[in-house]
C-alpha positions, 0 to 999 in steps of 0.5 A, a space after each residue: 499499499 502507498 501511504 501519502 502524508 498530509 493529504 488534506 494539504 494543498 500538494 498532498 491533496 493533489 498528489 492523492 487525486 493524481 495517484 487515483 488516475 494511476 493505481 487502484 484506491 484500495 492500494 492507496 492510504 492517507 495519513 492525516 491529522 484530521 480525518 473529519 476534514 472534507 477532502 479526507 472523507 472524500 478520499 474514504 468515499 472513493 475507497 482510499 484508506 484514511 487513518 489518522 496520523 501525527 508526526 508528533 505521535 509515534 503510535 498514530 504513525 504505526 496505525 496509519 502507516 500499517 502495511 505500507 510498501 511506500 510512504 510519502 512524507 510531504 514536508 511539514 509547514 514548520 521550520 528549523 529543529 522542529 521541522 526536522 524532528 518531525 520529519 525524522 519521526 515520520 521516517 522512523 515510522 515508515 521504517 518501523 512499519 516495514 516500508 520498503 521505500 520512503 519518498 520525501 517532498 524536498 526542494 531543489 535548493 536543499 543545502 546545509 549552507 543554504 541562506 533559506 532556512 527550509 533548504 537547510 531543513 530539507 538537507 538535514 532531512 535528506 541526511 536522515 534519509 540516507 541513514 534510515 537503512 531503506 531505499 529512499 527517493 527525495 523529490 527535489 521540487 521547484 520553488 512553488 509558483 504560489 509563493 511568487 503570487 503571494 509576494 506580488 500581493 495586490 500588485 496585479 491590481 495596483 500595478 506596482 510591487 516593491 521587493 528586495 533585490 532577487 535573483 532567477 527562480 524556477 517558479 513551479 506549479 503545485 499541480 505539476 509537482 503533484 503529477 510527478 510525485 504520482 508518477 514516481 509513486 506509481 513507478 516504484 524505484 524510478 529514482 534512488 536518492 535525490 532526483 535532479 531538480 524538478 522545475 519549470 522551464 524558466 527561472 525568472 526574476 521579479 523583473 521578468 515577472 513585472 514584464 509578464 504582469 504587464 503583458 497579462 494585464 495590458 497595464 503598466 506594471 513597476 517592480 521597485 526594489 526595496 531594502 532588505 531592512 525595509 521589507 523586513 519591517 513592512 512585514 513585521 508591521 503587517 503582523 508577521 513575527 520577526 523570525 518568520 519575517 527573517 525566513 521570508 527575507 531568506 528567500 531573496 538573499 538566497 536567490 540572489 546567491 543563485 540557489 534557485 536558478 537551476 532549470 532541468 528537463 526532468 519534470 517535463 520528462 515525468 509529465 510528458 509535457 512542458 510544465 505550467 508556465 508562471 504566465 499561466 498562473 499570473 493569467 488565471 490569477 488576474 482573470 479571477 481578480 476581475 471576474 
């Protein structure tokens, strides 16, 4: 049985949806913190095994992972020691359940020396996977395109955005990464260890995104550069905790260092088509905003 964790989250949910088109429902199980959520109930109605599992509760993971052949660990929305601790607990749970392979949603920029904390967390988790004693696949996902849209904020409406100096980032759609993860799960052993970068076809700066936004909206769009400190203070002024503001700033410092600039063909090969371009996501966002 293939077990997917975090199956009511944005990425995990889409992975299960794609997986249902590739393997029978009775070969899929999900581990969720709250089985009462609507999406969990929908999966159960389709024949997916739904069990409660928490990375902070080993007993619950033993139940949720029972009978697993593969376990896909969808990375948590924590950072630092807490994230790595929870990932290690999930790895231990998968090993104890007798899984023959663990898969993990990592990041193309995973590196112990990264300027972006989550990438350091991914690197530490991959190190735990190397020592777990069973085969693993680390899905080196491109940076989520949804993050670029969040950084734009209401910029599409106002025609301007002020962000720190950045560098090229291979912004990649959740939908494509979900399709790729499902394909790898359905073809067990296709990759051993970290995959090549699973990225969209272009790496874009926010200057590039500004030009795309102008094309999409048919209006002028200005991208100005805010100092790192100004950006950080603006985040804090909007209620973002100081620690979280520092981590968000890390996206830009890491991008300036070229940590997210890699572009590779592996995702397109897995999909059998070109990945979704950021311009498509921007166009959808714009159309939704004016409808």
